[in-house]
C-alpha positions as a LaTeX table, in Angstrom:
\begin{tabular}{lrrr}
\hline
Residue & $x$ (\AA) & $y$ (\AA) & $z$ (\AA) \\
\hline
Unk1 & 113.73 & 93.77 & 73.75 \\
Unk2 & 111.43 & 94.54 & 70.82 \\
Unk3 & 109.45 & 97.77 & 70.94 \\
Unk4 & 106.16 & 95.90 & 71.40 \\
Unk5 & 107.46 & 93.70 & 74.23 \\
Unk6 & 106.75 & 94.30 & 77.90 \\
Unk7 & 109.58 & 94.03 & 80.45 \\
Unk8 & 109.58 & 90.80 & 82.49 \\
Unk9 & 106.87 & 90.76 & 85.19 \\
Unk10 & 109.32 & 89.82 & 87.96 \\
Unk11 & 111.52 & 92.77 & 87.08 \\
Unk12 & 108.50 & 95.09 & 87.21 \\
Unk13 & 107.41 & 93.63 & 90.57 \\
Unk14 & 110.90 & 94.16 & 92.00 \\
Unk15 & 111.00 & 97.71 & 90.66 \\
Unk16 & 107.53 & 98.51 & 92.01 \\
Unk17 & 108.41 & 97.28 & 95.51 \\
Unk18 & 111.75 & 99.12 & 95.51 \\
Unk19 & 110.06 & 102.31 & 94.28 \\
Unk20 & 107.43 & 102.17 & 97.02 \\
Unk21 & 109.95 & 101.56 & 99.80 \\
Unk22 & 112.90 & 103.40 & 98.24 \\
Unk23 & 114.92 & 100.49 & 99.55 \\
Unk24 & 116.12 & 97.28 & 97.90 \\
Unk25 & 116.33 & 95.64 & 101.32 \\
Unk26 & 112.73 & 96.35 & 102.28 \\
Unk27 & 111.55 & 95.41 & 98.79 \\
Unk28 & 113.31 & 92.08 & 99.19 \\
Unk29 & 111.59 & 91.50 & 102.54 \\
Unk30 & 108.20 & 92.15 & 100.95 \\
Unk31 & 108.86 & 89.82 & 98.02 \\
Unk32 & 110.60 & 87.12 & 100.12 \\
Unk33 & 113.77 & 87.20 & 98.02 \\
Unk34 & 117.31 & 88.42 & 98.63 \\
Unk35 & 118.37 & 92.05 & 98.36 \\
Unk36 & 120.78 & 91.15 & 95.58 \\
Unk37 & 117.96 & 89.51 & 93.62 \\
Unk38 & 115.94 & 92.74 & 93.71 \\
Unk39 & 118.99 & 94.78 & 92.73 \\
Unk40 & 119.73 & 92.47 & 89.77 \\
Unk41 & 116.12 & 92.64 & 88.57 \\
Unk42 & 116.17 & 96.44 & 88.67 \\
Unk43 & 119.51 & 96.61 & 86.86 \\
Unk44 & 118.16 & 94.26 & 84.19 \\
Unk45 & 115.06 & 96.45 & 83.82 \\
Unk46 & 117.18 & 99.59 & 83.48 \\
Unk47 & 119.26 & 97.84 & 80.83 \\
Unk48 & 116.17 & 96.70 & 78.92 \\
Unk49 & 114.64 & 100.18 & 78.97 \\
Unk50 & 117.98 & 101.96 & 78.47 \\
Unk51 & 117.21 & 104.45 & 81.28 \\
Unk52 & 118.22 & 104.93 & 84.89 \\
Unk53 & 115.28 & 104.36 & 87.21 \\
Unk54 & 116.99 & 105.15 & 90.52 \\
Unk55 & 119.57 & 107.57 & 91.83 \\
Unk56 & 121.71 & 105.41 & 94.10 \\
Unk57 & 122.84 & 107.55 & 97.02 \\
Unk58 & 124.70 & 106.63 & 100.19 \\
Unk59 & 122.28 & 104.46 & 102.18 \\
Unk60 & 119.34 & 105.78 & 100.15 \\
Unk61 & 117.50 & 105.49 & 96.85 \\
Unk62 & 115.66 & 108.17 & 94.89 \\
Unk63 & 113.56 & 107.79 & 91.77 \\
Unk64 & 114.71 & 109.51 & 88.62 \\
Unk65 & 112.17 & 111.27 & 86.40 \\
Unk66 & 111.95 & 108.09 & 84.31 \\
Unk67 & 111.57 & 106.02 & 87.48 \\
Unk68 & 108.70 & 108.20 & 88.70 \\
Unk69 & 106.95 & 107.82 & 85.35 \\
Unk70 & 107.33 & 104.04 & 85.37 \\
Unk71 & 106.24 & 103.78 & 89.00 \\
Unk72 & 103.00 & 105.64 & 88.31 \\
Unk73 & 102.33 & 103.08 & 85.59 \\
Unk74 & 103.20 & 100.03 & 87.71 \\
Unk75 & 101.09 & 101.26 & 90.65 \\
Unk76 & 98.06 & 101.62 & 88.42 \\
Unk77 & 98.64 & 98.38 & 86.53 \\
Unk78 & 99.21 & 96.23 & 89.62 \\
Unk79 & 96.22 & 97.77 & 91.41 \\
Unk80 & 93.97 & 96.89 & 88.46 \\
Unk81 & 95.41 & 93.38 & 88.25 \\
Unk82 & 94.80 & 92.78 & 91.96 \\
Unk83 & 91.24 & 94.09 & 91.70 \\
Unk84 & 90.51 & 91.91 & 88.68 \\
Unk85 & 91.99 & 88.82 & 90.33 \\
Unk86 & 89.95 & 89.39 & 93.49 \\
Unk87 & 86.77 & 89.82 & 91.45 \\
Unk88 & 87.42 & 86.64 & 89.47 \\
Unk89 & 88.26 & 84.60 & 92.56 \\
Unk90 & 85.17 & 85.85 & 94.38 \\
Unk91 & 84.14 & 85.01 & 97.92 \\
Unk92 & 87.15 & 86.72 & 99.50 \\
Unk93 & 86.96 & 88.59 & 102.79 \\
Unk94 & 86.41 & 92.36 & 102.52 \\
Unk95 & 89.77 & 94.09 & 102.67 \\
Unk96 & 90.91 & 97.64 & 103.29 \\
Unk97 & 94.34 & 98.75 & 102.07 \\
Unk98 & 95.86 & 101.59 & 104.09 \\
Unk99 & 98.91 & 103.76 & 103.46 \\
Unk100 & 100.46 & 105.47 & 106.46 \\
Unk101 & 103.74 & 106.45 & 108.10 \\
Unk102 & 105.96 & 104.05 & 109.97 \\
Unk103 & 105.57 & 106.03 & 113.19 \\
Unk104 & 101.75 & 106.11 & 113.11 \\
Unk105 & 101.57 & 102.40 & 112.28 \\
Unk106 & 104.08 & 101.34 & 114.91 \\
Unk107 & 103.13 & 103.55 & 117.85 \\
Unk108 & 99.39 & 104.14 & 117.42 \\
Unk109 & 97.64 & 101.86 & 114.93 \\
Unk110 & 99.16 & 98.41 & 115.41 \\
Unk111 & 98.68 & 98.32 & 119.22 \\
Unk112 & 94.94 & 98.92 & 118.61 \\
Unk113 & 94.35 & 96.57 & 115.68 \\
Unk114 & 93.43 & 93.63 & 117.92 \\
Unk115 & 90.35 & 95.60 & 118.98 \\
Unk116 & 89.35 & 96.13 & 115.35 \\
Unk117 & 89.82 & 92.46 & 114.56 \\
Unk118 & 87.62 & 91.49 & 117.53 \\
Unk119 & 84.80 & 93.79 & 116.45 \\
Unk120 & 85.19 & 93.16 & 112.68 \\
Unk121 & 86.58 & 89.62 & 112.27 \\
Unk122 & 85.42 & 89.45 & 108.66 \\
Unk123 & 87.52 & 92.40 & 107.45 \\
Unk124 & 91.17 & 92.03 & 106.45 \\
Unk125 & 93.62 & 94.94 & 106.62 \\
Unk126 & 96.68 & 95.53 & 104.50 \\
Unk127 & 99.02 & 98.24 & 105.78 \\
Unk128 & 101.84 & 99.90 & 103.89 \\
Unk129 & 103.97 & 101.93 & 106.28 \\
Unk130 & 106.34 & 104.18 & 104.37 \\
Unk131 & 107.86 & 107.66 & 104.49 \\
Unk132 & 106.84 & 108.34 & 100.89 \\
Unk133 & 103.30 & 109.54 & 100.18 \\
Unk134 & 101.21 & 107.19 & 98.08 \\
Unk135 & 99.02 & 108.46 & 95.26 \\
Unk136 & 95.59 & 107.26 & 96.40 \\
Unk137 & 93.90 & 107.56 & 93.03 \\
Unk138 & 96.69 & 105.97 & 90.97 \\
Unk139 & 97.82 & 103.46 & 93.56 \\
Unk140 & 96.35 & 100.43 & 95.25 \\
Unk141 & 95.13 & 102.02 & 98.48 \\
Unk142 & 91.63 & 102.67 & 99.76 \\
Unk143 & 92.75 & 105.17 & 102.37 \\
Unk144 & 95.75 & 106.90 & 103.89 \\
Unk145 & 96.59 & 108.40 & 107.26 \\
Unk146 & 98.59 & 111.53 & 106.60 \\
Unk147 & 100.28 & 114.12 & 108.77 \\
Unk148 & 99.38 & 117.35 & 107.01 \\
Unk149 & 98.64 & 121.06 & 107.52 \\
Unk150 & 95.08 & 121.57 & 108.74 \\
Unk151 & 94.44 & 124.09 & 105.99 \\
Unk152 & 95.26 & 121.49 & 103.32 \\
Unk153 & 93.03 & 118.71 & 104.64 \\
Unk154 & 90.20 & 117.68 & 102.29 \\
Unk155 & 86.72 & 118.61 & 103.47 \\
Unk156 & 85.80 & 114.94 & 103.77 \\
Unk157 & 88.90 & 113.96 & 105.78 \\
Unk158 & 88.56 & 112.65 & 109.31 \\
Unk159 & 90.82 & 114.54 & 111.73 \\
Unk160 & 92.33 & 112.12 & 114.20 \\
Unk161 & 94.52 & 114.27 & 116.45 \\
Unk162 & 96.94 & 117.17 & 116.43 \\
Unk163 & 100.67 & 117.33 & 116.77 \\
Unk164 & 101.53 & 118.64 & 120.25 \\
Unk165 & 105.28 & 118.18 & 120.75 \\
Unk166 & 107.03 & 117.50 & 124.05 \\
Unk167 & 110.33 & 116.03 & 125.30 \\
Unk168 & 110.15 & 112.43 & 126.53 \\
Unk169 & 112.63 & 110.19 & 128.29 \\
Unk170 & 112.65 & 106.81 & 130.01 \\
Unk171 & 112.52 & 106.63 & 133.82 \\
Unk172 & 115.59 & 104.38 & 133.68 \\
Unk173 & 117.58 & 107.09 & 131.89 \\
Unk174 & 116.68 & 109.70 & 134.50 \\
Unk175 & 117.63 & 107.34 & 137.30 \\
Unk176 & 120.93 & 106.47 & 135.63 \\
Unk177 & 121.89 & 110.07 & 134.89 \\
Unk178 & 121.22 & 111.34 & 138.42 \\
Unk179 & 120.88 & 114.85 & 136.97 \\
Unk180 & 117.75 & 116.96 & 137.31 \\
Unk181 & 115.43 & 117.46 & 134.34 \\
Unk182 & 112.76 & 119.85 & 135.60 \\
Unk183 & 113.25 & 122.85 & 133.31 \\
Unk184 & 114.53 & 123.34 & 129.75 \\
Unk185 & 117.90 & 124.66 & 130.94 \\
Unk186 & 118.56 & 121.29 & 132.60 \\
Unk187 & 118.92 & 119.72 & 129.14 \\
Unk188 & 122.51 & 120.98 & 129.16 \\
Unk189 & 123.34 & 117.89 & 131.23 \\
Unk190 & 121.60 & 115.37 & 128.98 \\
Unk191 & 121.90 & 113.51 & 125.67 \\
Unk192 & 119.47 & 114.72 & 123.01 \\
Unk193 & 118.07 & 112.24 & 120.50 \\
Unk194 & 117.86 & 114.20 & 117.26 \\
Unk195 & 115.41 & 113.38 & 114.45 \\
Unk196 & 116.87 & 115.08 & 111.41 \\
Unk197 & 115.28 & 113.16 & 108.52 \\
Unk198 & 112.60 & 115.83 & 107.98 \\
Unk199 & 114.46 & 118.85 & 109.32 \\
Unk200 & 112.98 & 121.33 & 106.87 \\
Unk201 & 109.51 & 119.79 & 106.43 \\
Unk202 & 108.89 & 119.13 & 110.14 \\
Unk203 & 110.85 & 121.84 & 111.98 \\
Unk204 & 108.78 & 121.48 & 115.17 \\
Unk205 & 110.43 & 118.08 & 115.72 \\
Unk206 & 113.80 & 119.81 & 115.58 \\
Unk207 & 115.61 & 120.44 & 118.86 \\
Unk208 & 116.94 & 123.89 & 117.84 \\
Unk209 & 113.36 & 125.06 & 117.17 \\
Unk210 & 112.06 & 123.59 & 120.43 \\
Unk211 & 114.91 & 125.05 & 122.46 \\
Unk212 & 114.28 & 128.49 & 120.96 \\
Unk213 & 110.58 & 128.29 & 121.80 \\
Unk214 & 111.50 & 127.19 & 125.33 \\
Unk215 & 113.74 & 130.24 & 125.76 \\
Unk216 & 117.12 & 128.42 & 125.79 \\
Unk217 & 118.17 & 128.79 & 122.16 \\
Unk218 & 121.90 & 128.82 & 122.98 \\
Unk219 & 121.83 & 125.64 & 125.07 \\
Unk220 & 124.49 & 123.06 & 124.28 \\
Unk221 & 123.59 & 119.55 & 125.50 \\
Unk222 & 125.99 & 117.02 & 126.94 \\
Unk223 & 125.80 & 115.13 & 123.65 \\
Unk224 & 123.49 & 113.98 & 120.90 \\
Unk225 & 122.58 & 110.97 & 118.76 \\
Unk226 & 121.06 & 111.69 & 115.33 \\
Unk227 & 118.50 & 109.58 & 113.44 \\
Unk228 & 117.10 & 109.92 & 109.94 \\
Unk229 & 113.80 & 108.27 & 110.97 \\
Unk230 & 111.38 & 109.19 & 113.74 \\
Unk231 & 110.62 & 105.68 & 115.00 \\
Unk232 & 114.18 & 104.67 & 116.01 \\
Unk233 & 114.61 & 107.99 & 117.82 \\
Unk234 & 111.63 & 107.16 & 120.04 \\
Unk235 & 112.80 & 103.57 & 120.45 \\
Unk236 & 116.16 & 104.90 & 121.60 \\
Unk237 & 114.38 & 107.04 & 124.19 \\
Unk238 & 112.50 & 103.98 & 125.47 \\
Unk239 & 115.83 & 102.14 & 125.68 \\
Unk240 & 117.29 & 104.88 & 127.87 \\
Unk241 & 119.66 & 106.47 & 125.37 \\
Unk242 & 118.57 & 110.08 & 125.90 \\
Unk243 & 115.79 & 112.65 & 125.55 \\
Unk244 & 113.65 & 112.74 & 122.40 \\
Unk245 & 111.07 & 115.15 & 121.01 \\
Unk246 & 107.79 & 113.30 & 120.46 \\
Unk247 & 104.35 & 113.91 & 119.07 \\
Unk248 & 102.22 & 113.48 & 122.18 \\
Unk249 & 99.41 & 111.41 & 120.65 \\
Unk250 & 101.83 & 108.90 & 119.13 \\
Unk251 & 103.59 & 108.17 & 122.42 \\
Unk252 & 100.48 & 108.32 & 124.63 \\
Unk253 & 100.51 & 104.55 & 125.16 \\
Unk254 & 104.21 & 104.57 & 126.05 \\
Unk255 & 103.52 & 107.33 & 128.57 \\
Unk256 & 100.56 & 105.43 & 130.10 \\
Unk257 & 102.66 & 102.28 & 130.34 \\
Unk258 & 105.44 & 104.18 & 132.13 \\
Unk259 & 108.00 & 103.33 & 129.45 \\
Unk260 & 108.40 & 107.06 & 128.86 \\
Unk261 & 107.80 & 110.12 & 131.00 \\
Unk262 & 107.41 & 113.81 & 130.08 \\
Unk263 & 109.41 & 115.61 & 132.77 \\
Unk264 & 109.11 & 119.15 & 131.35 \\
Unk265 & 105.87 & 121.17 & 131.45 \\
Unk266 & 106.44 & 122.85 & 128.07 \\
Unk267 & 104.02 & 121.72 & 125.32 \\
Unk268 & 104.21 & 123.29 & 121.87 \\
Unk269 & 101.64 & 122.77 & 119.12 \\
Unk270 & 102.36 & 122.73 & 115.40 \\
Unk271 & 100.08 & 123.47 & 112.44 \\
Unk272 & 99.65 & 119.83 & 111.37 \\
Unk273 & 97.34 & 117.01 & 112.36 \\
Unk274 & 96.83 & 113.35 & 111.48 \\
Unk275 & 93.97 & 112.82 & 109.02 \\
Unk276 & 92.30 & 109.80 & 107.46 \\
Unk277 & 91.99 & 110.48 & 103.72 \\
Unk278 & 89.80 & 108.26 & 101.53 \\
Unk279 & 90.35 & 107.45 & 97.87 \\
Unk280 & 87.46 & 108.18 & 95.51 \\
Unk281 & 86.87 & 104.48 & 94.95 \\
Unk282 & 86.70 & 103.77 & 98.72 \\
Unk283 & 82.93 & 104.33 & 98.74 \\
Unk284 & 82.52 & 101.08 & 96.81 \\
Unk285 & 84.50 & 99.08 & 99.39 \\
Unk286 & 82.27 & 97.81 & 102.25 \\
Unk287 & 85.31 & 97.49 & 104.53 \\
Unk288 & 86.15 & 101.20 & 104.54 \\
Unk289 & 83.25 & 102.69 & 106.52 \\
Unk290 & 83.56 & 100.27 & 109.48 \\
Unk291 & 87.27 & 101.06 & 109.63 \\
Unk292 & 86.64 & 104.82 & 109.52 \\
Unk293 & 84.06 & 104.60 & 112.30 \\
Unk294 & 86.39 & 102.43 & 114.38 \\
Unk295 & 89.23 & 104.94 & 114.00 \\
Unk296 & 86.91 & 107.75 & 115.13 \\
Unk297 & 85.84 & 105.74 & 118.18 \\
Unk298 & 89.46 & 105.02 & 119.12 \\
Unk299 & 90.31 & 108.70 & 118.93 \\
Unk300 & 87.27 & 109.52 & 121.07 \\
Unk301 & 88.36 & 107.01 & 123.69 \\
Unk302 & 91.92 & 108.37 & 123.69 \\
Unk303 & 91.10 & 112.07 & 123.75 \\
Unk304 & 87.73 & 112.09 & 125.48 \\
Unk305 & 86.21 & 113.99 & 122.57 \\
Unk306 & 84.87 & 113.07 & 119.17 \\
Unk307 & 87.20 & 113.29 & 116.16 \\
Unk308 & 85.58 & 115.69 & 113.73 \\
Unk309 & 85.86 & 115.94 & 109.95 \\
Unk310 & 87.95 & 118.79 & 108.66 \\
Unk311 & 86.06 & 122.07 & 108.42 \\
Unk312 & 84.33 & 122.44 & 105.08 \\
Unk313 & 85.46 & 125.40 & 103.09 \\
Unk314 & 82.94 & 127.88 & 101.72 \\
\hline
\end{tabular}
């Protein structure tokens, strides 16, 4: 490749998708190609640039320093190309692009989207659910829902709800086990579903921390199943595989539907909440404000109180 040549567009698209998802498989699903096709495009791009873009770990990908640099460039470039194409086409429906976590999208947002579509049929929504934080200003997103310390929330952020943590389990599991689960010490007879993907960053979703706060730090359960993602841990609880630690607001619908129950009275809060964060350019998008107001109304309905913006700092 000559110095003044750009890499092939398809290779850049494959790299961009893989960098956002940190997964060749999920990138392939987004692009409607095979996983091997994405892998080959990335390898060809690495060869053309003479740098490694990914650290290939067991069942995981991580961007190298060069990969992070290139991804910042592709995010910006593709966002500008999409914006230009939309402007040239004209007449398209207003669209909001939202970055959020897989758990928030799956358990809270998606079940409510039908209501938004009914009240705002002329607004399209594009959702990117990922564990990696998107750069709002460099990327292609109008807004993001982030789980963050209250003290770090921007003054203009909309606080959705906090992160009260509690054990949850399916009624079918309790019936099958035939063992009591009325106090923390009873967990010694049960299977714990362990979310260990964010052990250091989210310690309040760690069983050892919860057990210590509940006064049974030395408890040894009957067994455990570990997950590196939050969503499958909760799905396993719904399927009757054991007892999981859950963020109360995210599983509120599952509790109302009776798919999960919270048999223990202990409720522990953590210093983080879910916030809607807007990109600087969001003010120019007519789809953003209706979506923000709708989110606030949904939170009000759920909690019985109005979601307030983060406290402004002096």
